[in-house]
N, C-alpha and C positions, 0 to 999 in steps of 0.2 A: 575589851567590851566585845562580845560575839553577835554578829548580825546573822539574821536569820532571813534568807530570801524567800518570799512566798510568790505564787504564781498569780495573784490577783491583776495586775496590770496586763496580763496575756490572756486572760479568760475573754474579753471581747473579740480579740483576733482569732483565737481558736474557735469561736461561736461563729464567726464568719466564715473561716475557711471549712468548717463542717456544713454549713448551708451550701456553700459553693459545690462541695463535694456530692451531696445530696440531690442538686439541683438536677432535672431531666434534661434530656439532650433536645434542643430546639434548633432551627436554623441559624440562629445567632450564638448558640451554645457549642460546646464540644460535640463530636459525632455521636452517634448512638452507641458505638461501640466502647466509647470510653465511660459511660454511663455506669455506677456501681449497680450490684445485684440489687441492693435495698432501695435504689431510687424509685419512686413513684411512677407508674406507667404513664406514658404521654397521653394526653386527653384526646378522645375521638374527635375527628371533625364533624361539624354537623352537615347533613347533606344539603347541597345548594338547590335542590329541588327541580334539576333538570336533566336530562340523559346525556350521557357523554357523546363526544363528537361534535361537528358543526351544527350551526342552528339550520333549521328547515328553509330549504331554498338555496343553500350555500353551494356552490360549485366549486369543488375542489380541482386542484391543478391536474391532478391525474396524469396519466401517461398519453403524450400526444401521438396521433398515427404517423407513421412514415408517408413521404409523397409516394405516388405509383411507381415512380422510376426505381425507387430504391426497394420495392417488394421482389422478393425472389420467386414467389410463386403464389398464383390466384387460383383459388379452389372456388367456382360457383355452384352455389346450393340451390337447385332449382326446385320447384312444386311438382309433383307427379300429375296432380290434378286441382281443377278449382275446388275451392272450399264450398262454393256455394251450389253450383250446378253440377259438379262432377265430371265436366269435361276438362282435357287437356288444355293448359293455357299456353300460349304461343307468343313470341315476339321477345324484346329486349327492353329492359327499365333502363333509361338514361342514369339515373342516380340511385343504385339499390343500396340497400344497408350494408355497412363495412364494419366488420371487426377483425383486428390484427392480432396475431400471436407470435410472439418472439421465441424461439427455441435453439437449442443448441444441436448441432449434429452430433453423431457418435463420434468422438475423439479416437482415431487410431493412426499409428506411426505409419508414416511414408517411406517404406524400405526400398532403397535402390542398391540393386546387387551389380557391382563392376565386375567384367570379365575380360581377360586380355589372352586369348589363345596364342601358343607359341606356332607360328607358321614357318614351313620349310621354304627354301628358294634355291634354285640351281641344282646342280650336280655334287655339291660338298656335303649335303646332309645336315647342314646347319640349321637351326630353328632361331627365329627372332620375334621376341614379344614387343607388342605396341608401347608406349610410354604412357604411363597413368595421366590422366588429364591434370591439369594444373590446378583446377577448382577442387579437385578431388579430398576430402577432409581426411587427414592423417589418423584420426581415431575413428571410433565406432557411431560417433554421433554428429549430424549435420548442424550447420550454423544456427537454423530456427530453433532447434531443442537447447543448443547450448546457451543462446540468448536467453531463452525463456528460464533456463536454471539461473543464470546471472540476475535476472529480474526477481525471480522468487526469492532468492537467498539473499542479494544485495539491497533491493528496494522493499520488499515485504518482509524481510527477515526471517524468512522460512528455516528451519533446521533440517539437516540432513535427513534426518528420519523422518520428517513430516513430509518434504520434498521426495522420499523414496515412495511413500504412500500415495501421495497425489499423482506422481507419474503412473503407479500401478493401477490406482482405482480410476482416475480421470481419463488418462490418456493409453492406457492400455500397452503401456511401455515399462519394462524393468529397468530402472537406473539404480545403481547401488550407491550407497552413502559414500563411497569413495569416489567414485565417478562423478557424483555430484558436487564434491570438494574440488576434484581437478577441473571440472569444467568451470566453476565458479572463479576458480584462480586464472584460467585460461582468459575469462572474459575481464579480469581485472588486468592482465598483462596487456592485452587488447585496447583497454581504454586509457593505458599509461600516456600514450601519445596524444590524443584529444585532450586530456586532462592538463597535460602541461602547457597544450597551445592555449587553452581557454584561461589560464590565469593571466598572461600578459594582456589577453583582450581586455578582461575586466578593468585592469589599471590603465587602460587608454579611454575610458569613459569619463566625461566631463562630471556626471552625477553617479555617485555609487552608493550602494545600501550594505551595511555590514551588521551582522547580528551573530552573537555566539549564545550557546547554551552548554550545560554541562553534559558530560558524557562518560560512561564508566566502561571500560574495557579490560577484560582479564584480571579484575579486582583493583584496577588502578584508576584514580580521577584524572580526567582528561577534559578537553573541551572541543565542541565542533563549531568551527568559524562556516559561515555561510555568506557567500557574497554575490546576489542576484543581480543580472542585468536585463535588458529587454530580450535579449537572444540567448546568453548563457548564464547558467548558475554553476557557481563553484562553491563545492562543499569539501573543506579540509579538516582533518582531526588534527590538533595542537595537544601536546602534552602540557607545557609551561604555557603560561599567560604573560602579558607585558606588552610594553611600548614596542619592543624590537618585532615581536610576532605581527602587531598591527601594521606596521610600517611594511613589512615583508607581504602582507596582503594586500595592502591598499596602494603601495609604492613610496619609496623614499621621498620623492620631490613631488609630492601631488598637491595640487592647489586646485580645489573645487568645493562640490557640495557632497557631503556625506549624509545619508539618513541611517539613524541608529535609534535605538530605544534607551539610550543612556543620555 
């Protein structure tokens, strides 16, 4: 005997799925981008009947003024004559109105040219140059520019092309993409020693905080492990996860308090 299967038992489930598909996006529903084209538009919100912003009389936090000792320049604006009688006003007001403006000066490179002439001495006709200063950078860029490149590329995540544009537009300095990569690598090399010293410092603390998050580099899955302390924060990249990696970061024989989100 042949058995014919029908879709009657599945009709309620199909209707439920279609209703869910046509449901408009709301805060508790899928995002607006996932709503199908045939879904009804979201209903407009009713106006609350008041203007945007804080209520009348509300004092916002604003930007506080710096103390006078931290002000670089004071510009006194004096009236030329009295607004009532027309005569010149004299004297000083002990509490004048104050308005502070913070601005950035034009950023330009500070170029230092080192020179060492060859000077002769005695009757032999030989010339002798002076020794270069020990603090003289080997390249064309000084430590301030090099540290800023390391901050922008490492901390901010700026690309070489973006860094080249920022240095040209903001700092009036031409730094090629290759130079930015070389300077960033020099910063990483210089920081290798303090980074190695920071790891055991964190392992000596009685209270330690550990956290990790996913990280992708060059298309590969990895993990970033962070261990902050009151004075030093260590951030390390880990390819695999596991107890062995955790012990390497916290210490093999650690007995104390660990703060974590797990």
